[in-house]
C-alpha positions as a printed Julia matrix, in Angstrom:
168×3 Matrix{Float64}:
  -0.03  -19.92  39.45
  -2.43  -20.91  36.66
  -3.37  -17.3   35.83
   0.31  -16.44  35.26
   0.89  -19.49  33.06
  -2.3   -18.67  31.16
  -1.03  -15.15  30.49
   2.32  -16.5   29.29
   0.54  -18.86  26.91
  -1.65  -16.02  25.64
   1.36  -13.79  25.11
   3.14  -16.57  23.19
   0.06  -16.93  20.97
  -0.1   -13.16  20.42
   3.59  -13.09  19.47
   3.03  -16.03  17.13
   0.17  -14.22  15.37
   2.16  -10.99  15.03
   5.21  -12.75  13.59
   3.02  -14.68  11.15
   1.41  -11.45   9.94
   4.83   -9.89   9.43
   5.95  -12.62   7.05
   8.06  -14.93   9.18
   8.04  -18.5    7.93
   5.58  -20.7    9.79
   8.26  -23.17  10.88
  10.5   -20.37  12.22
   7.65  -18.93  14.27
   6.65  -22.35  15.58
  10.24  -23.11  16.59
  10.44  -19.8   18.48
   7.07  -20.18  20.18
   7.4   -23.84  21.07
  10.25  -22.9   23.35
   8.57  -20.15  25.33
  11.48  -19.96  27.76
  13.55  -18.41  24.99
  10.77  -16.09  23.87
   9.75  -14.88  27.33
  12.37  -14.32  30.03
  11.47  -15.67  33.45
  10.99  -12.19  34.89
   8.31  -11.16  32.39
   5.3   -11.62  34.63
   7.18  -10.49  37.7
   6.73   -7.13  35.99
  10.43   -6.51  35.65
  10.97   -7.25  31.98
   8.69   -5.66  29.42
   9.31   -5.83  25.73
   7.95   -4.03  22.72
   9.24   -3.02  19.32
  11.41   -0.26  20.8
  11.26   -1.24  24.44
  14.18   -1.55  26.78
  14.26   -3.84  29.76
  13.59   -2.12  33.03
  16.76   -2.84  34.91
  16.77   -2.9   38.72
  19.31   -0.05  38.54
  16.97    2.11  36.45
  16.57    5.43  38.25
  12.8     5.0   38.58
  12.66    1.2   38.9
  10.83    1.07  42.24
   8.33    3.76  41.18
   7.53    1.91  37.97
   7.33   -1.48  39.71
   4.58   -0.11  41.94
   2.72    1.29  38.93
   3.07   -1.9   36.88
   1.84   -4.08  39.75
  -1.16   -1.78  40.11
  -1.89   -1.93  36.38
  -1.81   -5.73  36.33
  -3.96   -6.05  39.43
  -6.54   -3.46  38.32
  -6.91   -3.86  34.55
 -10.68   -3.95  34.96
 -10.68   -0.43  36.45
 -10.1     2.98  34.86
  -6.32    3.54  34.71
  -5.64    7.17  33.91
  -2.21    8.71  33.54
  -3.17   11.02  36.39
  -3.79    8.07  38.74
  -0.67    6.18  37.62
   1.51    9.28  38.0
   0.14    9.76  41.52
   1.11    6.16  42.34
   4.62    6.87  41.06
   4.73   10.11  43.02
   5.58   12.31  40.02
   3.79   14.73  37.71
   1.86   13.37  34.73
   4.32   14.73  32.19
   7.32   13.34  34.09
   5.54   10.01  34.52
   4.92    9.72  30.8
   8.59   10.47  30.05
   9.98    7.94  32.51
   7.43    5.31  31.5
   8.26    5.64  27.8
  11.99    5.63  28.61
  11.73    2.47  30.71
   9.0     0.51  28.92
   9.28    1.76  25.35
   5.66    2.82  24.87
   3.22    5.3   26.4
   1.32    4.13  29.5
  -2.02    4.04  27.64
  -0.61    1.69  24.98
   0.87   -0.58  27.62
  -2.44   -0.75  29.52
  -4.29   -1.47  26.27
  -1.87   -4.29  25.36
  -2.26   -5.85  28.81
  -6.06   -5.62  28.6
  -6.05   -7.27  25.19
  -3.71  -10.03  26.43
  -5.99  -10.71  29.4
  -9.09  -10.67  27.19
  -7.41  -13.08  24.75
  -6.65  -15.41  27.65
 -10.24  -15.34  28.94
 -11.7   -15.8   25.45
 -10.03  -19.2   25.18
  -9.99  -20.19  28.86
 -13.7   -19.44  29.37
 -15.43  -20.26  26.06
 -18.95  -19.97  27.5
 -18.41  -16.55  29.08
 -20.04  -13.81  26.97
 -17.61  -11.56  25.12
 -19.4    -8.51  26.53
 -18.66   -9.77  30.07
 -14.99  -10.35  29.18
 -14.83   -6.84  27.73
 -16.16   -5.22  30.9
 -14.04   -7.5   33.1
 -10.84   -6.46  31.35
 -11.42   -2.72  31.47
 -13.07   -2.04  28.12
 -16.13    0.2   28.12
 -18.09   -2.14  25.84
 -17.87   -5.18  23.62
 -17.44   -2.85  20.62
 -14.48   -1.13  22.29
 -12.84   -4.54  22.91
 -13.58   -5.69  19.36
 -12.05   -2.58  17.77
  -8.9    -2.68  19.93
  -8.55   -6.46  19.63
  -8.92   -6.47  15.85
  -6.45   -3.61  15.52
  -3.79   -5.42  17.56
  -4.53   -9.07  16.78
  -5.8    -8.84  13.22
  -9.02  -10.68  14.03
 -12.13  -10.23  16.12
 -12.43  -11.67  19.63
 -15.05  -14.17  18.4
 -12.7   -15.41  15.69
  -9.8   -15.61  18.17
 -11.97  -17.64  20.54
 -12.7   -20.28  17.91
  -9.0   -20.22  16.99
């Protein structure tokens, strides 16, 4: 659907910005990002393949695959709501400490960091897809407590403010 393709485009742009900041040559980054099929495996937004600096792919044979699938679907469908480790662990049917261990093992980052990255990706998508929507409304609609909270997290991850990203 269009929301999924919008998220893929946003994630490609985020990857492009990160690679540029890390010193990759512009033409190398453009070549990688222009072919998003090579950058993002087809299963990415089916919540099966998640990547990060140290992330592994969650394989269907992973011991906790079905538990994590349920959690990841919930995260993506409820980014605008509070998503505590306590609630996510309950969805997975394990203790908080065990949930954190299996999540980090499978995804490569703590649950809070994953949720934050997904919120920033969704906010980045809305910033460009809905240029007249107030940034404060996008912040609240993507699970941030305020526009300032979004701005701080966005600038930390993206290297620029949401307003600057929007004007691109």
